[in-house]
C-alpha positions in Angstrom: 6.5 33.7 -7.7 8.3 33.8 -4.4 9.0 31.1 -1.7 5.7 31.6 0.2 3.7 31.1 -3.0 5.6 27.9 -3.9 5.3 26.6 -0.3 1.5 27.3 -0.2 1.1 25.6 -3.6 3.1 22.5 -2.5 1.2 22.2 0.8 -2.2 22.5 -0.7 -1.7 20.2 -3.7 0.6 17.9 -1.8 -2.3 17.3 0.7 -4.7 16.6 -2.2 -2.2 14.3 -3.8 -1.6 12.2 -0.6 -5.3 12.1 0.2 -6.1 10.8 -3.2 -3.2 8.3 -3.0 -4.4 7.1 0.4 -7.9 6.6 -0.9 -6.7 4.6 -3.9 -4.6 2.3 -1.6 -7.5 1.9 0.8 -9.8 1.0 -2.1 -7.3 -1.5 -3.4 -6.9 -3.1 0.0 -10.6 -3.4 0.6 -11.6 -4.5 -2.9 -13.5 -7.8 -2.6 -11.6 -9.3 -5.5 -8.3 -9.1 -3.6 -9.5 -10.8 -0.4 -8.3 -14.3 -1.5 -4.8 -13.0 -2.2 -4.6 -11.2 1.1 -5.9 -14.3 3.0 -3.3 -16.5 1.3 -0.5 -14.0 2.2 -1.7 -13.8 5.8 -1.2 -17.6 6.1 2.4 -17.6 4.9 4.0 -17.1 8.3 2.0 -20.1 9.7 3.1 -22.5 6.9 5.6 -25.1 8.1 6.3 -26.5 4.7 9.7 -26.2 2.9 10.8 -22.9 1.5 10.1 -22.3 -2.2 13.8 -22.6 -3.2 14.0 -26.1 -1.8 16.0 -25.3 1.3 15.0 -26.4 4.7 14.9 -24.0 7.6 
């Protein structure tokens, strides 16, 4: 097995790996059960309340 074989294997299966990983992350982000969690996280910068550790800004 030489460098060209290893490089071709890594390129091919690396692409498959990252495409699968991207699909899983996209599925997680768009899953209906996670919408409430993402909506709450989106409102955090707009919250003017005190910080969780009790300190004021």
